[in-house]
C-alpha positions in Angstrom: 90.9 68.6 92.4 94.3 68.4 90.7 94.3 68.7 86.9 95.3 65.7 84.8 98.5 66.1 82.9 97.9 66.6 79.1 99.7 67.5 76.0 99.2 71.0 74.4 96.5 69.4 72.3 94.7 68.3 75.5 95.4 64.6 75.2 96.1 62.7 78.5 99.8 62.2 79.3 100.6 59.0 81.1 104.3 59.4 81.9 106.3 62.7 81.9 109.5 61.2 83.4 110.4 58.2 81.2 110.8 58.1 77.4 109.4 55.3 75.3 112.2 52.9 74.5 112.7 49.5 72.9 113.3 47.5 76.1 115.0 48.6 79.3 118.2 49.9 77.8 116.8 51.6 74.6 116.9 52.9 72.0 114.4 55.8 72.2 111.5 55.4 69.8 110.7 58.1 67.3 107.0 57.4 67.9 107.3 59.0 71.3 105.7 62.2 70.0 105.3 63.5 73.6 109.1 63.5 73.9 109.5 65.0 70.5 107.0 67.8 71.2 108.5 68.6 74.6 112.0 68.9 73.1 110.8 70.9 70.1 108.9 73.4 72.4 111.9 73.6 74.7 114.2 74.6 71.8 111.8 77.5 71.0 111.2 78.8 74.5 113.6 81.8 74.3 112.5 84.8 72.2 115.1 87.3 71.1 116.1 89.5 74.1 115.7 93.3 73.8 118.5 95.0 72.0 118.6 97.5 74.8 116.9 97.3 78.3 117.2 93.5 78.1 117.2 92.9 81.8 114.4 94.3 84.0 111.7 93.8 86.6 108.0 94.6 86.3 104.9 95.1 88.4 101.3 96.1 88.2 99.5 99.0 89.9 97.1 101.8 89.6 97.4 105.6 88.8 95.1 107.9 90.7 94.5 111.4 89.3 94.3 113.9 92.2 94.0 117.1 90.1 91.8 117.4 87.0 93.9 118.5 84.1 91.2 119.0 81.5 92.2 122.7 81.1 95.4 121.4 79.5 94.6 118.0 77.9 91.6 116.0 76.8 93.4 112.8 77.5 90.9 110.7 79.5 93.3 109.4 82.2 94.1 113.1 83.1 90.4 114.2 83.2 88.3 113.8 86.3 89.8 114.2 89.8 90.0 110.8 91.5 90.0 108.8 88.3 91.9 105.6 88.5 93.8 103.9 85.6 95.5 100.4 85.9 99.1 100.3 84.7 102.0 98.0 84.1 105.6 99.2 84.8 109.0 97.8 83.8 112.3 98.9 85.3 115.5 97.9 83.4 119.1 98.4 82.7 120.1 99.9 79.3 123.3 98.1 78.3 123.6 94.7 79.9 122.2 91.4 78.6 119.5 89.3 80.4 122.0 87.6 82.7 124.1 90.8 83.5 124.3 92.0 87.1 121.6 94.6 87.6 123.5 96.7 90.1 126.2 97.7 87.6 126.4 101.5 87.0 124.0 102.2 84.2 121.0 104.3 83.3 117.7 102.6 84.4 114.7 102.3 82.2 111.4 103.5 83.6 108.6 102.4 81.2 104.9 102.6 82.0 101.8 101.4 80.2 98.5 103.0 81.3 95.4 101.0 80.3 93.1 104.0 79.6 89.5 104.1 78.4 90.8 105.4 75.1 93.5 102.8 74.5 97.0 102.2 75.9 99.2 105.1 76.7 102.9 104.5 77.2 105.5 106.7 78.8 108.9 105.2 78.0 111.5 107.0 80.0 114.5 106.6 82.3 115.6 107.4 85.8 117.3 110.5 84.3 115.7 113.6 82.9 118.1 113.7 80.0 119.9 111.4 77.5 123.3 110.9 75.9 122.3 111.8 72.3 119.6 114.0 70.7 119.6 112.7 67.1 118.1 109.2 66.3 120.8 108.6 63.7 123.4 108.4 66.5 121.4 106.1 68.8 122.6 102.7 67.3 126.2 103.9 67.4 125.8 105.0 71.0 124.4 101.6 72.0 127.2 99.7 70.1 129.7 101.7 72.2 128.0 100.4 75.4 127.8 96.8 74.3 130.7 94.3 73.8 133.9 94.8 71.8 133.5 92.9 68.5 137.1 91.6 68.8 137.2 90.6 72.5 133.5 90.3 73.3 134.2 92.2 76.5 132.5 95.3 77.8 135.0 98.1 77.1 135.6 101.4 78.8 137.6 102.4 75.8 134.6 102.1 73.5 132.2 104.1 75.6 134.6 106.9 76.4 135.7 107.0 72.8 132.1 107.7 71.8 131.4 110.2 74.7 134.7 112.1 74.0 133.6 112.7 70.4 129.9 113.5 71.4 129.9 116.7 73.4 126.1 116.5 73.8 126.6 113.5 76.0 128.3 115.5 78.7 125.3 116.3 80.8 124.1 112.7 81.0 127.7 111.4 81.6 127.9 113.7 84.6 124.5 112.4 85.9 125.5 108.8 85.3 128.9 109.0 87.0 127.3 110.8 89.9 125.6 109.1 92.9 122.3 108.5 91.0 124.1 106.3 88.5 123.8 103.4 91.1 120.2 103.5 92.6 119.9 101.4 95.8 116.7 99.9 94.5 114.1 100.5 91.8 111.7 102.0 94.3 114.4 104.5 95.5 114.8 106.3 92.2 112.8 108.9 90.4 111.5 108.5 86.8 111.2 110.9 83.9 109.5 111.0 80.6 112.7 112.8 79.5 111.3 114.1 76.2 109.0 117.1 75.9 105.4 116.1 74.8 102.4 118.1 73.6 99.1 118.2 75.5 96.0 119.4 73.7 92.7 120.3 75.4 89.2 119.9 74.1 89.3 123.5 72.8 92.3 122.7 70.6 94.7 124.7 72.8 98.2 123.2 73.0 100.8 123.1 75.8 104.2 121.5 76.2 104.6 119.0 79.1 107.4 117.1 80.8 106.8 114.2 83.1 108.4 113.6 86.5 107.8 110.6 88.8 109.0 111.4 92.3 109.7 108.4 94.6 107.8 108.6 97.9 110.4 106.2 99.3 113.1 108.8 98.8 116.1 108.7 96.4 118.8 106.4 97.7 121.9 105.2 96.0 124.7 102.6 96.4 128.3 103.5 96.5 130.6 102.0 93.8 131.9 99.5 96.4 128.4 98.5 97.6 127.2 97.9 94.0 130.2 95.7 93.2 129.7 93.7 96.4 126.0 93.1 95.7 126.7 92.2 92.1 129.1 89.4 93.2 126.4 88.1 95.7 123.2 88.4 93.7 123.1 89.3 90.1 119.3 89.8 90.3 119.3 91.9 93.4 117.1 94.7 92.0 114.6 92.3 90.6 114.3 90.4 93.8 114.1 93.5 95.9 111.1 94.8 94.0 109.4 91.5 94.0 109.9 90.9 97.8 108.7 94.4 98.7 105.4 93.9 96.9 105.0 90.4 98.1 105.4 91.6 101.7 102.8 94.4 101.2 105.3 97.2 101.0 103.7 98.8 98.0 105.9 101.5 96.5 104.5 104.8 95.4 105.5 107.7 93.2 104.1 111.2 92.9 103.2 112.1 89.3 104.2 115.6 88.5 104.4 117.7 85.3 106.1 120.8 84.1 103.6 122.8 81.9 105.0 125.2 79.4 102.8 127.6 77.4 103.0 126.7 73.7 104.7 129.9 72.4 106.9 130.4 75.4 108.2 126.9 74.9 109.2 127.6 71.3 111.2 130.6 72.5 112.7 129.2 75.7 116.4 130.0 76.5 117.2 126.3 75.8 115.6 124.2 73.1 112.9 122.3 75.0 113.0 119.6 72.3 116.7 118.8 73.0 116.6 115.7 75.2 120.2 116.5 76.5 118.8 119.6 78.2 116.4 120.1 81.1 113.8 122.8 81.6 114.4 124.8 84.8 112.1 124.1 87.7 112.4 127.7 88.7 111.0 128.8 85.3 108.3 126.1 85.2 107.8 124.5 88.7 106.7 120.9 89.2 102.9 120.5 89.6 101.7 117.4 91.3 98.7 115.8 89.5 98.5 112.3 90.9 100.1 109.3 92.4 100.7 105.7 91.3 101.2 102.7 93.5 102.6 99.2 92.6 100.6 96.6 94.4 100.8 93.4 92.3 103.7 91.2 91.3 103.7 89.5 87.9 101.7 86.2 87.9 104.2 84.9 85.4 107.4 86.8 84.5 107.5 85.8 80.9 103.8 86.7 80.2 103.7 90.0 82.2 107.3 91.4 81.9 109.3 89.7 79.1 106.4 89.9 76.6 105.5 93.4 77.7 106.1 95.9 74.9 106.3 99.7 75.4 106.5 102.5 72.8 106.4 106.3 72.9 104.2 106.0 69.8 101.4 104.6 72.0 99.6 107.9 72.4 95.9 108.7 73.2 93.8 111.7 72.1 95.1 114.8 73.9 98.7 113.7 74.0 101.0 114.1 71.0 104.7 114.0 70.0 106.8 117.1 70.0 109.5 118.2 67.6 112.1 116.3 69.6 114.2 114.6 67.0 115.2 111.6 69.1 111.6 111.1 70.1 110.5 111.2 66.4 113.0 108.3 65.8 111.7 106.3 68.8 108.2 106.5 67.5 109.2 104.0 64.8 112.0 102.1 66.5 110.2 100.7 69.5 107.2 99.2 67.7 109.5 97.7 65.1 111.7 96.1 67.8 108.5 94.6 69.3 107.5 93.1 66.0 111.0 91.6 65.6 111.0 90.1 69.1 107.4 89.0 69.5 105.8 88.9 66.0 103.3 91.0 64.1 100.5 90.3 66.6 102.4 91.2 69.7 99.6 93.6 70.7 97.2 90.6 71.0 99.2 89.4 74.0 97.3 90.1 77.3 99.9 92.4 78.8 99.9 94.6 75.6 96.1 94.5 74.9 94.0 97.6 75.5 91.3 97.1 78.1 88.4 97.9 75.8 89.8 95.9 72.9 91.1 96.9 69.4 89.0 97.5 66.3 90.7 97.9 63.0 91.3 96.1 59.7 94.7 94.4 60.4 94.4 90.6 59.9 96.3 87.4 60.0 100.0 86.9 60.5 101.8 84.6 63.0 99.7 83.8 66.1 96.7 85.8 65.0 93.8 85.0 67.3 90.2 86.0 68.1 89.4 86.9 64.5 85.9 86.8 63.1 84.4 87.0 59.6 83.9 90.8 59.6 85.1 92.9 56.7 88.8 93.5 56.6 89.0 96.6 54.4 87.5 100.1 54.0 85.8 102.1 52.6 82.8 99.8 52.8 79.0 99.9 53.1 79.1 97.3 55.8 78.9 97.9 59.5 82.6 98.2 60.5 84.9 100.4 62.6 84.8 104.1 61.7 87.2 106.9 62.3 86.9 109.0 65.4 87.3 112.8 64.8 88.1 113.2 68.5 91.6 111.7 67.8 92.7 114.3 65.2 96.0 115.8 66.1 96.7 119.5 66.9 97.8 121.2 63.6 101.1 123.1 63.4 103.1 124.6 60.7 106.2 122.9 59.2 108.6 124.6 56.9 112.3 124.7 55.9 114.7 123.3 53.4 115.5 119.6 53.6 119.0 118.9 54.8 121.2 117.2 57.4 121.2 119.8 60.1 123.4 119.8 63.3 121.1 119.0 66.1 120.0 121.9 68.3 122.3 124.5 69.9 126.1 124.5 70.3 126.2 124.6 74.1 126.4 121.1 75.6 128.4 122.4 78.6 126.4 124.9 80.7 123.8 122.5 82.1 126.4 119.9 82.9 128.3 122.5 84.8 125.1 123.6 86.6 124.4 120.0 87.6 128.0 119.6 88.9 127.5 122.7 91.1 124.3 121.2 92.6 126.4 118.4 94.1 127.7 118.6 97.6 131.5 118.5 98.1 131.3 114.8 99.0 129.2 114.1 95.9 131.8 115.9 93.7 134.6 113.9 95.2 132.7 110.6 94.5 131.9 111.8 91.0 135.5 112.6 90.2 136.7 109.3 91.7 134.2 107.3 89.6 135.2 109.1 86.4 138.9 108.7 87.2 138.5 104.9 87.8 136.9 104.6 84.4 138.2 107.3 82.1 141.6 106.9 83.7 141.8 103.2 82.6 141.4 103.7 78.9 144.3 103.5 76.5 143.7 106.6 74.4 145.4 109.7 75.7 143.6 111.8 73.1 140.2 110.7 74.4 141.2 111.4 78.0 142.1 114.9 77.0 139.0 115.5 74.9 136.6 114.3 77.6 138.4 116.2 80.4 138.4 119.3 78.2 134.6 119.0 78.1 134.4 118.7 81.9 136.6 121.8 82.1 134.3 123.8 79.7 131.3 122.7 81.9 133.0 124.0 85.0 136.7 124.8 85.5 136.8 123.1 88.9 135.2 120.0 87.5 137.7 119.7 84.7 140.7 120.5 86.9 139.8 117.9 89.4 139.4 115.2 86.8 142.7 116.2 85.1 144.6 116.0 88.4 142.9 112.6 89.2 144.0 111.0 86.0 147.4 112.8 85.7 146.8 115.1 82.7 148.7 118.4 82.1 146.3 121.3 82.5 148.0 123.0 79.5 146.6 120.3 77.3 143.2 120.7 78.7 142.9 124.5 78.4 144.2 124.7 74.8 142.0 124.0 71.8 
C-alpha cells in the first residue's frame, strides 16, 4: 500500500503541486505553511562541503581476516582467523570541489570505517603510500596552493608548483602523482595505503610498527592524460558512476589487506625515519604480509546519508592500535574530527553511518540534533550505575623527552626515494612522466620556480632532471649549480 503524503510533523498533505493563493491568479498566502516549510527546508539542504576530499564515492562491504594477528595486536578485528567485520569505504579527490570532474589528475582518498566489536576503527589514507608534506603546520598552506587563486578564482599551476618548488619534501609524491598512477582508470583499479606508520600492541603489551597496504584484485590500471581529459568532458562523475554500476551489476570489487610489520626497536633505528610520511619502508626489508581481504558488495541506499554524512578520522582507534610519532598524523588526530563537527554538528557520531555497531556509552550530552538520550547520570565520578573505564583500552607506554622547539621535520634527504621511484618506471612510463611534468611545470610564469623544481628532479636522478630541463627549455648550467 502506498504511503500517504505527510509533512515532517506527520500531518496529511493534500496538494504538493499547487500553492494556496487568493483566487486563481494570486497572491500566495502566508498561511500556506506547507509551502513555507518546504522552501525553508530546501534552503538548508546543503551542508558545508569538505575542505578537502569534497567529491567522492562510497560503498559498503565486509572485511574477512584470513590470518590471525593476535601475536602482534589485541585489536578485535585482527584476532580470530575467519572473523568478518562490516565496513564503509569512501574514495575521493583531494583538491576539487563537489562538482569538479573526478578524472582530473589528483591524489585519491581511500578512507575506510570498520564497525568492530570494540567501536569504530578508521583507516584514512590515499592511493599513494606517501604524501606531499610531513609537518601538520604546512598542510593548510599546501591545500591552499591546490585550490583556487584568490584573485582569479581559477585553479593555478603557478600556485601549486610555487609551493612544491619551495618544499623539497614533496618531491617523492610529486613524482608519484605526475606518473601513470596519478590518473587511475577507476576506483577499483587502484591500491590503497594507510600511508602513516601506526603502532600495534598485543595482549602482552608488546609493540610493533605497522603500515597498511590494500592491493586491488582487479589490478592497477590507469588513464592517459588524453583519456582522462576526454572522459572529464563527457561525464564529470565518471568514477562515481563506474563504482556504482559495478556493484549494481554484481561485479563486487575486492582488495587484499596486507601489512608491513616492523619490530619496535628496529623501526626506531631504520635507515629512513619510518614516521616521515614522505618516505616509504622498503618491501625488501619488510615484505608485505597478506592478512585478509575486503569486498564491496552494497551500494549506498541514499548517497547523502551513507556517503556525504560519513565522517572518517585517524583518531578513531581501537584497543591494540595506536598513533605513532608521525608529526603529520598527530595533527590529523585533531583536524579530522574538528572538520566533522564543523560540517555536521557536535552530534555527527549519532548519524547511522558514523555510529558504532554496539552503541556509545559516555557522558556527552545535548547539543544540536541530540537524540536517543535518557535520564541517566551525565557526570562522573558517581555512585550510580553508569559507564566505567575499561583498562583493556590503556595505551602502550613510551618515553618522551627533549627540549621544546620548532624543529625541522625529519631528515634532510627528500631526493633519494624519489629517484628510486623514477628508476622503477619503464622507459615508456618515464617518457609519460616527463611529458606530464613539462605540460604543467612548463606552463608556469616563474622561471625561478621552474629551475628550483627541476633542480630537485636532477638531485633525485640526473637523467630525470636532465629530461625535464630539456623538455621545458632550461639551461643545464642553471640546474647543476646551487
